[in-house]
C-alpha positions as CSV (number, residue, x, y, z in Angstrom):
1,M,58.3,-36.5,6.5
2,T,54.4,-36.3,6.4
3,D,51.6,-33.6,4.7
4,I,49.9,-33.8,8.0
5,P,50.2,-30.6,10.0
6,V,51.3,-30.9,13.6
7,E,49.0,-29.2,16.1
8,L,51.5,-27.2,18.3
9,D,48.8,-26.5,21.0
10,K,48.8,-30.4,21.9
11,H,52.3,-30.1,22.9
12,R,52.4,-27.2,25.3
13,G,51.0,-27.1,28.9
14,M,47.6,-26.5,30.2
15,A,48.7,-23.0,31.3
16,A,50.3,-22.3,28.0
17,Q,47.1,-23.3,26.0
18,K,44.9,-21.3,28.2
19,A,47.1,-18.1,27.8
20,T,47.0,-18.9,24.0
21,D,43.3,-19.2,24.0
22,L,43.1,-15.8,25.9
23,R,45.4,-14.2,23.5
24,R,43.3,-15.2,20.5
25,A,40.3,-14.5,22.1
26,L,41.0,-11.0,23.1
27,A,42.4,-10.3,19.3
28,E,38.8,-11.4,18.1
29,V,37.1,-9.3,20.5
30,E,39.5,-6.2,19.5
31,N,39.0,-6.9,16.0
32,N,35.2,-7.2,16.6
33,V,35.2,-3.9,18.4
34,R,37.3,-2.3,15.7
35,E,35.0,-3.3,12.9
36,A,31.9,-2.5,14.9
37,R,33.5,1.3,15.4
38,E,34.1,1.5,11.6
39,R,30.5,0.7,10.9
40,E,29.3,3.0,13.5
41,S,31.4,5.7,11.8
42,D,30.1,4.7,8.4
43,L,26.5,5.0,9.6
44,E,26.8,8.2,11.3
45,N,28.4,9.7,8.2
46,R,25.7,8.7,6.2
47,L,23.1,10.0,8.7
48,I,24.7,13.4,8.8
49,T,25.4,13.6,4.8
50,V,22.2,12.2,3.4
51,P,19.2,14.3,4.0
52,A,15.9,12.4,4.8
53,T,13.2,12.5,2.1
54,S,10.1,11.6,4.4
55,W,9.1,11.5,8.0
56,P,9.8,7.9,8.5
57,E,13.4,8.2,7.5
58,A,13.8,11.4,10.0
59,A,12.3,9.2,12.7
60,V,15.2,6.5,11.8
61,K,17.6,9.3,12.6
62,A,15.8,10.4,15.5
63,Q,15.7,7.1,16.8
64,Y,19.5,6.6,16.5
65,L,20.0,9.6,18.2
66,L,17.6,8.9,21.1
67,N,19.2,5.4,21.5
68,L,22.7,7.1,22.0
69,Y,21.2,9.6,24.4
70,A,19.6,6.9,26.2
71,A,22.8,4.9,26.6
72,S,24.2,7.9,28.1
73,L,22.0,8.3,30.9
74,P,22.8,7.3,34.3
75,P,20.6,4.1,35.5
76,E,18.8,6.1,38.1
77,D,17.4,8.8,35.9
78,T,14.0,6.6,35.0
79,R,12.0,9.8,33.9
80,H,14.2,10.5,31.0
81,R,14.5,6.6,30.1
82,A,10.8,6.6,30.2
83,L,10.4,9.3,28.1
84,V,12.8,8.0,25.3
85,A,11.1,4.7,25.5
86,A,7.6,6.4,25.1
87,L,8.9,8.4,22.2
88,L,10.4,5.4,20.4
89,D,6.9,3.5,21.1
90,D,5.2,6.4,19.5
91,F,7.7,6.2,16.5
92,V,6.8,2.7,16.1
93,R,3.1,3.1,16.5
94,L,3.0,6.0,14.1
95,S,4.9,4.4,11.5
96,E,2.4,1.2,11.7
97,E,-0.5,3.4,11.1
98,G,0.9,5.4,8.1
C-alpha cells in the first residue's frame, strides 16, 4: 500500500482521455457561464434599484444599456452601431472634462 495517488487518466486509452478532457472543459465552461449570468443579474438588479446620484453614475447605467442594445444589432446595421459608438465616446470625453 502506498500513499501516492494513482493518476487514472494515464491508464486510459487516448480516446477516453480526450473524452474526459472534453467533459471537464465543458463542465468548466458551463460553470463559468452560470457564474457570469449570476453576476450580470446582480449588476442589473443594482442598476435598477439604486438610483444614480450624479450624471456620471447615470452615464454608467446608460453605457451598460447602450452596450446591450449594440450587441443586439445585426452586423449590417452600421449606422446605429456608429451612433452608439459616438455616444459612448461622448460619455468618455465629457467625463474626462468634468
